[in-house]
C-alpha positions, 0 to 999 in steps of 0.5 A: 471452527474457532471464531473471535473478535481480533480487532476494530477498523481503526482506519481506511485508505485508498490510493487513486493514483500509484506511489502517490499519496492517497486520502482517507475515507470512512468506508470502502467499498471492497470487490473480489479485484480488491478495493473499489478505485484503488490503484485505479491510475498510474504514471508510466514512464516512456520506456513503458514501466510504471513509476513507483515511489520505491524508485522515486520517491518524490511521488510521495510529494504527490496527492490523488483523491476522488472528487466524489466516491467512486461507484461499481462500474464508474470511478469519479473524476480523480484530482491530482494535487502537486507538491507546490499545491496546484492541482489538475483532473487525471482525465484532463487533456494535459495532465500528463503533460503537466506531471511530465513537466513537474516530475522532470521526464517525459510521462502518462498518467492512465487508468488500468486496463483489463488484462494488461500486465505492467511492470513496476520499476524499482532500483536495485541498490536501493529497494531495501535501504541500507538493508543488503539484498542478499539478506531478504533475497537470498537467491539475489544480490543487488547486482543480480536483482531485475530493476522491475517486478511483475504487476497484478494482470488488468490492475497496479496492485503490487502483489495483492489486491488488499493490505491490513495492517494491525496497530499492535504490530506496528506499535511492537516495531516502534518499540524495537526502533526506538523513541526516535522514529515515528511510526505511522501507518501511512509509511506502510499503504495499507488499505485496511488499519485495524486497532487491536489494542484490548485484545490481548494480542502482542507482537507482530500479531498478523502471524497468528491470522496467516491459516485463518479468515477475516471477517470484517463488518457485515460481510466482507471475507479476507482470505489468503494471508500472506507476509508483506515484505517491506520495502524502501518505500516505508522510509521515505519522507512523506507528508510531516514524516521524515526520513528514516532507514531505522525502520527497515533495518529494524523490521529486517532484523526482527521479522525478516522485513515483513509487516502487515499481510497482503490477501485476497478479498473472499467475499465482498462488501462495504466496510467502515471506521468501526466495524468489528473484525473477527478471525475464523480458523 
C-alpha cells in the first residue's frame, strides 16, 4: 500500500444553519455522521421544503455560529446574525417569526431530526447559473429538472457528510478564470480546506485521491471520495465576494463543473488546523 503526505489542514469550516454563512474554528470533531454541529439547523418553507441558497441567494447575508463548541450529544446554542447586524438565538421562541419577517415569507427554523428525509429547494432555471442544465446533467433540461432534491436521511447535508477542497485545485481554477475572479474557499463551502502547495501537485489534485483514503491528524480517515459537482452557489455574492458567473462557467468548461470532493468519514476523531494529511491507496 502506498502512503504519502499530500497536504496540511489550512482551514476548517462549520455551518450551523444550512445555506447561511458559518464559522471558522481551529478544530472540528468528525463523527461517522459528519462534522459535529454542521448543518444541524435549516430553514423550512411553509411548503415543507428546506430553503437553500441555491434558490435564495439572500440567505448568504445571514451568519450562524455556536456560542461555544458543540459536544457529542449536546449542541451549544446557535446565534443567527441578520444582514442588519441584529441577532437572535435559533432556539428562541420568536426566532422563526423574526426570520420570516426578514426573509419576507413564512419560514421555520428547525433542528435536524433522526430518520427524517427532507427535500431542498432549487430553481431549475438558475441552478447552474448560465451553464445549460443538459451540459452537466445530460438526462435533464431546465424544463424537466425537478425543483427539489433529496437531502441525506436524518441530516441537512446535500449528498455527503463531509466536503474537502485542496488549495492547488482552487489556484488552478483561478488561473483558468483569470485575474478578475476572486477564488476564495468560502465560495465552495468546504469543511476542510487543505494546503497542497509544496507537494508537487498540480491541476485538480483531488482527482488523484478518488480511489484512496485520506488520514487526517491522529485518527480521522476520509473515505468514499467523489468529485463535488458545483452549482450557482459558487457564483453568489457574499461577505465581500462579488457575484461572478465565470467561476461556474469555467469549472464546467474545464472540469465538468466539479471542484473538491464529497466524502464519508471512515474513522472519527478531532482534526485541527496544521494537521498533516496522508493519502493511502
